C-alpha positions as CSV (number, residue, x, y, z in Angstrom):
1,X,27.1,14.9,141.5
2,X,30.1,14.4,143.7
3,X,30.3,16.3,146.9
4,X,34.0,15.9,147.2
5,X,36.2,15.9,144.0
6,X,39.3,13.9,143.3
7,X,41.5,16.9,144.0
8,X,39.9,17.5,147.4
9,X,40.1,13.8,148.3
10,X,43.8,13.7,147.5
11,X,44.4,17.0,149.4
12,X,42.6,15.7,152.5
13,X,44.6,12.5,152.4
14,X,47.8,14.4,152.1
15,X,46.9,16.8,154.9
16,X,45.9,14.0,157.2
17,X,49.1,12.1,156.6
18,X,51.2,15.3,157.1
19,X,49.3,16.0,160.3
20,X,50.3,12.6,161.7
21,X,54.0,13.2,161.1
22,X,56.2,15.2,163.5
23,X,58.4,16.4,160.6
24,X,58.5,18.0,157.2
25,X,57.2,15.4,154.8
26,X,58.9,15.0,151.4
27,X,56.8,14.8,148.3
28,X,58.5,11.5,147.5
29,X,57.2,10.0,150.7
30,X,53.7,11.3,150.1
31,X,53.7,9.8,146.6
32,X,54.7,6.4,147.9
33,X,52.2,6.4,150.8
34,X,49.2,7.9,149.0
35,X,49.8,6.3,145.6
36,X,49.1,9.6,143.8
37,X,51.0,10.6,140.6
38,X,53.8,13.0,141.6
39,X,53.0,15.9,139.2
40,X,49.3,15.8,140.2
41,X,50.2,15.7,143.9
42,X,52.7,18.5,143.6
43,X,50.1,20.8,142.1
44,X,47.7,20.0,145.0
45,X,50.4,20.6,147.6
46,X,51.5,23.9,146.0
47,X,47.9,25.1,146.0
48,X,47.5,24.2,149.7
49,X,50.7,26.1,150.4
50,X,49.5,29.1,148.5
51,X,46.3,29.0,150.6
52,X,48.4,28.8,153.8
53,X,47.1,25.4,154.8
54,X,50.6,23.9,154.4
55,X,54.1,25.4,154.7
56,X,56.6,24.4,152.0
57,X,60.3,23.9,152.6
58,X,62.8,23.9,149.8
59,X,66.1,22.0,149.4
60,X,67.2,18.4,150.2
61,X,65.3,18.3,153.4
62,X,62.4,20.0,151.8
63,X,58.7,19.1,151.8
64,X,55.5,20.1,153.5
65,X,54.2,20.7,157.0
66,X,50.9,21.8,158.3
67,X,50.7,25.6,158.8
68,X,48.2,25.4,161.6
69,X,46.8,22.9,164.1
70,X,44.8,20.0,162.8
71,X,41.8,20.9,165.0
72,X,41.7,24.4,163.3
73,X,41.7,23.1,159.7
74,X,38.2,22.2,158.5
75,X,37.4,20.1,155.4
76,X,35.1,22.8,154.1
77,X,38.1,25.1,153.7
78,X,40.0,22.5,151.7
79,X,36.9,21.9,149.6
80,X,36.6,25.6,148.8
81,X,40.3,25.6,147.7
82,X,39.7,23.0,145.0
83,X,36.0,23.3,144.3
84,X,35.2,27.0,144.9
85,X,31.9,27.8,146.6
86,X,29.9,24.6,146.9
87,X,26.2,24.7,145.9
88,X,23.7,21.9,145.7
89,X,20.9,24.2,144.7
90,X,21.6,25.1,141.1
91,X,18.6,24.9,138.8
92,X,18.1,21.4,137.6
93,X,17.4,22.8,134.1
94,X,21.0,24.2,134.0
95,X,20.0,26.9,131.5
96,X,19.5,30.6,132.2
97,X,18.5,32.2,135.5
98,X,15.1,30.9,136.3
99,X,12.3,33.5,136.4
100,X,10.7,31.4,139.2
101,X,13.9,31.4,141.4
102,X,12.2,33.2,144.3
103,X,9.1,30.9,144.2
104,X,10.6,27.5,143.4
105,X,9.5,24.9,145.9
106,X,12.2,22.5,144.9
107,X,14.9,25.1,145.4
108,X,13.7,25.9,148.9
109,X,13.8,22.2,149.9
110,X,17.2,21.7,148.4
111,X,18.5,24.8,150.2
112,X,17.4,23.2,153.6
113,X,19.4,20.1,152.7
114,X,22.4,22.2,151.6
115,X,22.3,24.2,154.9
116,X,22.4,20.9,156.8
117,X,25.3,19.5,154.8
118,X,27.3,22.7,155.3
119,X,26.6,22.7,159.0
120,X,28.0,19.2,159.2
121,X,31.0,19.9,157.0
122,X,31.9,22.9,159.0
123,X,32.3,20.7,162.1
124,X,34.7,18.2,160.5
125,X,38.3,19.1,161.1
126,X,41.5,17.3,160.3
127,X,42.1,16.2,163.9
128,X,38.8,14.3,163.8
129,X,40.0,12.4,160.6
130,X,43.3,11.2,161.9
């Protein structure tokens, strides 16, 4: 199980780089700096723009810029953009809804771990990563 997927990892790297620049950053520059394939990175950046984490600018001087302040963008938001709601406590049997869901001791223990992980993730913002 991966807590952070490849899309989220690349998105966070791009956001951190963009946050460090005092300008609109071109996709070409991001591809060169991050070493991510251009079509793949464009899809990630477009998604971040749709979710209003980045602003996109068209034309020759086009590219991307942060929509908000780095201290107000948390990695949990970026994770949700690419991974949806994150849950560690799915049934380990991965079959149908378990009839013991309400009584499962393992599920309760994993829920405590999950709550702690989310508490920590909610505290990490882009400013703390750059």
